[in-house]
N, C-alpha and C positions, 0 to 999 in steps of 0.2 A: 600856440603854436609854438611849438617845439621849443626850450630854452638849451638842451643836454641830449646825450646820447650815452647809455650807458651798456660793456656786456655785448658790443656788435661784432656779429662772428659772419666769418665771408662768406660768400654765397657758396652754396657747396658744390657746384663747378670745380673751385679754389681743388677737390682730393683730384677731378680728371684731368688740369692742367699742368697738377704739379708730377706725377705718376702716368703721363701719358705713354711713356713707353713703356714701364715694365706691363699695362695694361693691354697695348697692344706684341708686346710681348707672348703672355697669356693666349691673346686668343689666335695667334699665328700658328701656337701651340697643340691647341684643341685644333684647330684648320687642318693643319698637314700633319700633324703624328697620331691624332682622334682618333681616325678612322685603320691607319694601317694598325697598332696598336691591336685598335678593335680582332682587325683582322687573322693577327699575328697568336692572338688570344685563342680564336676559333678556334685555327688550325694546328692549337702547339703541338709540338714533335718534343721527344727528350733531347734531339742536339740541337733543340732552338732554346735549352733554356737558362742556358749562361746570357745570350741576348736578351733574351725577356728580360732577364734580371739587374743582366747592363742600363738595357733604357728605362727599366722603372727606375733605378737609381737618381738615371740624369733626368727625369720627370718630375720627380719629388725636387730633388733640389734646385730645377728654373721654377718650380709652382709657390717652395719657400719660400724663395730669394722675392720671387718676385710680388708672393702677395705678402710680406713682412715689408715691400715699398711701400705698394697699398696702404695696408696699415700704421704703415709711419706717416703716411698723408693724413688718412682719417684720423690721426690721432693731434696731427696739427692743427688741422684743420676744427675739432673741438675742442682745445686746449686754448687759441689763440682770441683776440678779440681787441674791439678796440673801443676807444667810448673817449666821446668831448666835454668833460665839467669843466666849471669854472674859471673858463681862456686858458687850459689848456687839455692836449692830445696826447693819451696814450694810449701805446700802443704793445700789447702786451702776448709773448706765448710760452704758457708753463708746462712746455716737454720736458721734455731728462735734460737738456741745456736749456734755462729758462732765461728769455728775455725779458725785457720793461723799456723802455721809448717814451721819453714826456717830452713833446716839445709848448714852449709858446705860445698861442695862436697868433699873438702881436708881433713874430717873427715869423708867422708862414706869409707870401709874398704871392703865391700861384699857386691854386688848383685845377689842380690839371685829372680831364676825363681821359682814357683809352679804353678801344676795341678791335683789341686779333679779328679774325675772320669768324672764332668759333665763337665770342662773345657776344660775332652779334649775331649769330643764328641762335644763340642763349639766352641774349639780353642781358650782359653781364657788362661790367664794366671796370678797369684798373684804376685807378684811387691815386694820382700818385699829387706831390708836393711837393713846393720848393721852396726854401727859406730865402731869408733876407740877412745871413749871418753865417759867415763863415764856420761859426762852432757846431750847426747844426745842419749845417749844410749836407754832411755825411750822414746822419742821423734821419734821413725821409726814407731811407733804403727799408722800407718795406712792401711783404707783399700784399695786398689789399684789392680784392677782389671781390663789389657791391654787383646784390640785383638792382636793374633802374630805380626800384623805389631808392633804396638805400644811398644808393651815389648821388642822387639828389639832393633824398635827406642831409647825406653827409655835407655835401653843396655849399646848400642854400646854409645852415648854420654856421659852418664853417667863414663862408662871405659875410654872411649878418656878425659875424664877432670881429670879424677883421672890420668891417667898415660902416657898421650900425644898420640902423635900419636903412638908413639911406642906401643900399646894397640892392634894396631893388628898382634901386631909378639907375641905380650905375651902371646895372651887368645887366640887364634882362628888358625885355619890351611886356612881359607879362607879369604875370604871377609867378613869385617865387618856388614857392611849396605848388612844383605839379601834381601831387599828390592826391592835392586838399583842394586842385584849381575842380575849375568847371569845365575846363577845356574837354572834348572828347577826344576819342583815340585816334582819331586823323591830325587831329591840331600837335597831341604830343609825338605821335611818327613825323613831323616834320618841324620838332624845338630840338635843338641840340644839346649838350651836356655845359651850356650856359645859359639855356634858358629863353635864346631868342633864337626868331625863326628861320632857316637854311633854307631861304630860297636866295636867290642871286640876289638880287636887287638892294637886299640887304646889310652883302660887302662892297665895299668898296675896290675892292679887283679880284677876279676872277677865272682861273686861269683853266683850263681843260682842254679834250685831246690835242692836237698835235702840239700845241705848245708846252704841255707837259714831256715831250719824247724832245724836240729838244731845246727846253730848259736840262731833262734828266743829259742827253748828250753835253752839253753844257758845262755841265758842272765837276763832269771826271777832273779828277788829280791830273795832272801829269805825269806822276809816279806811272797811275794805271796803263797811259798810251806807252811809255818807254819801255815800259813791262813787255806788253803784251807783245809791242814791237819785234823787240831783243827775242820774245820766247819764237817769235814765227821768224826771224833770222839765225838763231839757233836748230832751229827744228831742218830751217830747205840747210842749211850749212853742214850738221849730222848729219843727215840723209845723205849728201852727195862725199863727205867723208867716207860717210860707209861704205856706198857704193866704190869707189874709186878704189880701197884698202882690200878690193876682195869680200863686200857682204852682198846676200841675196835682199831681191828685190822687197822680199817682205821684213827681213830688218831694216832697214831705209823704209819704208815707205811705217812701221811701226815706232822710229823715232819721228817719224816728222807728226803723226797722231798723239803721237804722248806731249809734242810740244806744244802743239796745236788744241788741245785741250787745256790745257794751263793757260795759254792765250784767253782760253772761253770765254774765263774769270771775267774778263773786260767785258762782254756782252751781257752781263750778268748782272756787273757794274750798273750799266745802262738800265735794262731791265728795271733791277729794284728801286733806284732809283728813279724811274717814271712812276713805278707805281704808287714811292711813298708824295711825289708829288700832282699825284692824282686828284682834279678838281681843285686845288689848290684856292684857297678862298681867305684873307685879309679883311678884318675891322677896323677900323678904330674907332674906338666910343669912350669919352669923357679923356679918363688919363691912362687905359690900360687900348692895348693891340690883341684882337680874337684872330686865332687862326685855326682852319681846319683844312683837311686836307686826309692823302690814301685811298690805297681802295682794298688792298685786303687787309689793310690795319689802317684803321683811322685815328687820325692824333687832332685833337680838339684843345689846346693850351692859351694861355692868355698871359702876354709881356706887359708888364706895369712899366710906365717911359720913365717914374723918376727913382727905376733901380736901375735900368741901364747905365755902366758903367762905361760902355765904350763901343761906336758905332762900327762896320767893319764892310767893306767889301771886299768881294773874290773875284777878280777872273783866272779861270786859267790856261790852258794852253788849246783847246781848244773852242774855250770864252772866243781867247782873241781872235781867230779866225772868222765866228761866228757873231762877233760882239753883239757878246753877251756879258753879266756883270751877276751878281748876287750880293744877297744882304743877308748878313747877319750884327747881333749883340751881342754883346760880355756880359755878364750877372752873374752874380751869385745862383746858386743853384743848375737845377741842371744834372741830368747823370746817360750813361751811357755815350750816344750819338749827340744831346745838347749840352756834354759838361765843356767842349771847348766853347759852348757859344748857342744862341737860337734862333734858327732860319728866320725870315723876315718876309724874303723875295726868292724863289728860288732862282738860277738863270734866265732874265730876262735881256729882252733888246735896248740897249745900250739909251736907244733913241728915247724909248720911252720908260727910263729910271726914274728922269728925274720926276715928271708927272707923277706916276705912283708911288715914291718918297712923299711931295708936296700934299699927299691926302693921307697918310697912313705915319709917316715920321718927322712933320717939320720941321721939328724941331734940331735937325741937323739936314747941313748940307753937302755936295758931292765939292772935292778938293777938286780940280781938272791939275792933273803930272805936270802941265807948261809953269803953274804956279809956284810947282817944288822948287826948292835948290838941292842942286843932284852933287855926289859927290866928288873930292876930285878926282883930276887924273890920275895923278899918283898912286890912287886906289888901285888901277884898272890898270898897271905898268906891273904894280909891283905883283899882280894875283895874276898874269897872264905870265908876269919873267917864271914865277913858280909855277907854274903849268906848264912850262914847256918844259922845267927841271927835273919837272915829277915822272909826266912823259918817254924822256929819254932814257934817264935812272928805272923804270920799270921793263921797257920793252929793252932795254939789255941783259937787263934782268933774267927773265922771258928768254931769249936768246943763250944767255947761259945755263940754263940749266935743260934745255933743250938737247943743246947739242953734246955737252961735259957727261948730264948723266942721261936722257930719255934716248936718243941716237946709239947714245955706246951699247944700250942693255934690249934696246930691242934690234942693235947688229947689223942697223938698215944698212948697208950699201948703194941701193941708188940716189944719188946726186941729184935727179933731177924731181926725187922726193923730198931729198931735202929742202932744195932750192925752192919749193912750194912751201914749205913749209916756215922758210927765213921769208919768202914775200911773206905768208899771212899777218906773222907777226910785227912784220912790218906796217902791212898796211892798218892793221888791229890798232897799231900805239898811234898814228896819223889820224886814225879817222878817230880816235879817243880824244885827243889833243885838240882838233880842229874842233870835238862837241865841246870839248867844256873851253876853247875858249869863245863861243861862240856866243856857250850861255855866260861866261863872264861879261861879253857885250854886253849882251843884252841885258845883264845884273845893272849894270854904269847907267843904262839908258832909264831902268827901269825905279830904281829906290832912289831915296829921299825923302825930304824932309818939308814942311809950311808951319811954320809957325808964327801964327796970329795972335790978338789980345787973350783969346779967352781959349785956348784950344793948342792942340798939336796936329798934325795928320800926318802918318807912318805909313810909306807905300815900300814893301820889302819884296822879293821874291826873285826871279827869273824869269821864265819861260813861262809858270804862273809866275802872280804877282798879290799882293792882297793888301787893302788901306785901313788903317785904321784910326779913327776919330777919338782923341782924351781932352777933358775942358781937365783943364787942371785941378779946379777942384775934386777931382774925381782920381785925382792920381795921391799911391799913398807913399811911393817912396820912387825916387829915381839913382837911376846910379850909374857913373861916367869910368871907364874904362882909359889904359890908353897903357903902349906894353912897348918896349926901347924897338922897332919899326916906326911906329906908330908915333913917338916921341922926333923920329928924325924925322918923319911926312908933316907933322905938325894937326896928325887925326887925332879925335877916340872912337870909341864904340860907345852901347851905354844901354841899360834896361829900363825899364821905367816900370813899375805893379799897379795895379787896380783889384777894388774889391772884384774876387772870381776864383773858380773855381781852381784848383792846379793848373790845370791846362792852360785855360785862359787869362790866370791873375800876373803870370809874363812876359810884356809886348816887346818885345828887342827894337833896341835902335841899330839904323845901319853907320855904318863908318861912317862920319862926317868930318869935314873942320873944325879946329879945336874953337876958332870964332864961333861958328853956329851952334856947339853943342854950349857953349858959354852964353850965350845968346837965349836959348831954352830950359839952361839953368837960372837962370834969371826972374823967367815969367813963372816957372816954379815956385823959384820963391819967393817973388813977390806973392803971389798967393797962398803960401801958406802962413806969410810972419800978417 
C-alpha cells in the first residue's frame, strides 16, 4: 500500500479547463473566418489588397494571443506538481512566478472531491481541502484536477494519514484503494468519492424531484425578492411615464423589457439553486456528516462534527410563507459559496426538520423563538422615530430638488404635471416609511437571545432571519458596546467571535437590555475561567 506520493501532476484536461476561452475563440475564428479568407484569396483583386492585409494582421494577432494563452496553460500543467511526503502536502508551481505551498496533513479536516459537467464526462475530479486552522485555511486555494485513479489515491492516503489505519472502517463500506480492489466496473460506478455506495438506503436523508424545486425557492434571500419586485415596478412605472410624456410605444416597451430582463435574474437564481440541490443526500457516520448533491456540478464533501463552531438555521421571506428552514454549520475552511458556512440541509419543511436533525446532527437542538428574550420596546420606539424623521427629510429634499432645479430647467408650465410629480414623491415617501416601519416591527418580533447553561442562541433579521447556536467553549471572544443613546435606554449590543473564516467568524448580538447582556457575559466568563 502506498505511503507517499511524489510529483503528481494535474490531469491533462487541466489545459482545457484553464484555457477553454482561448480554445473557443480559435475554433470560432477557424469556422467563421476560415472559409471567407480562402474565398477572398481565391478571388483576389488588387483593390482588395489592403483588406486582405488588415485581415491577415487581425487573424495573426488573435491566433498569437490565444495560442500564448494555451501555451501558458500547458506550461502550468507541466510545471505544477503535488506531493505528500512525511505527513506534509506540498503543491508546487515552477512557472515564471514560482509558488510553493506546504500544508501539514494534521491540520486538514476535510478532503472533498467535486465534479462539474465537463469533469463528469472526462472522468476527473477537483480536489479541495479544508483545514482546521485559520493560519492555513487560505492556503488550500490550489487548482488540483486529477483523474479518477489519482483522486482516489490522494484521498485515501490523506484519510489514512489523518486518521490512521482506522480510516478504512470510518470512511468506507468497502476497500479504500478502489484501483487495487476486486470491485468490478459496475460496482465502482456506484461508489462516490468517499468510497461508500451511493444507493438511497445508504443515506439518512434523500431529497429529490419536487422537493428540490421547493427547497430552492424557499432558500432565496429576501434581497432577491425585493430587487425583482422593484425592478418590475420600475419597469412598469418607467414605461407609463415615458408614454405619458410623449414617448412612442416602442420606447415604452423597450424600457419595460429591459427592467423585466434584469428581474429575470430572480428566476435564474431559482434554477441555479434547484440544480445545486438536485438529489441532495446526507449521511451521518461516526463523527462525520457526508453530503452529495448537484446536477450539472456534483459536490461531495464531508463535515467533521468536532470541527463545528456554530449551528445555524436560516429562513427567508419565502421560507416563512412556505414554512421551510435551511440548516448550515459554521466551521474553519470552505471557499466561495462555503466561506460563510457549509450547508447541511436545504430549505426543508419545518414539520420534518426536527426528525432530520435527530438523524444527522443530534448534538444540536432547535431553540423555539418563543423561548427567547426579546429586545426592549424602547429599541423599537427609537427605530420607528428615526424612520419617520429620515423619510420626512428625504421626501422634503426630493421636493426641493425637483421644484427648485429640475422644474426650472425643463420649463414645465403645466401645473397638472407638476401636481402628479408632487403626489408621486409623497406616495414614494409614504410607502418607503411604511415599508421600513413594517420591517422594524418584524425585526422587533424576530430578534432575541436564549441563554442556557452551555450555549447561547442568537436570532436576528427582519423578513429574512437566521438563528445561530454557539457553545460557550467555542467562543473566542465576546465584545459588548454601548453608545450615548443606548446608555440612556439601558441597552447594549455586541458580537462574539468563533474560529471560522473571515465572513463567518463574527456573529452579531442584537441590542438587548443590560441585564440580559450581563448574564451572557457571566456565562461566557465562567466557561473560560
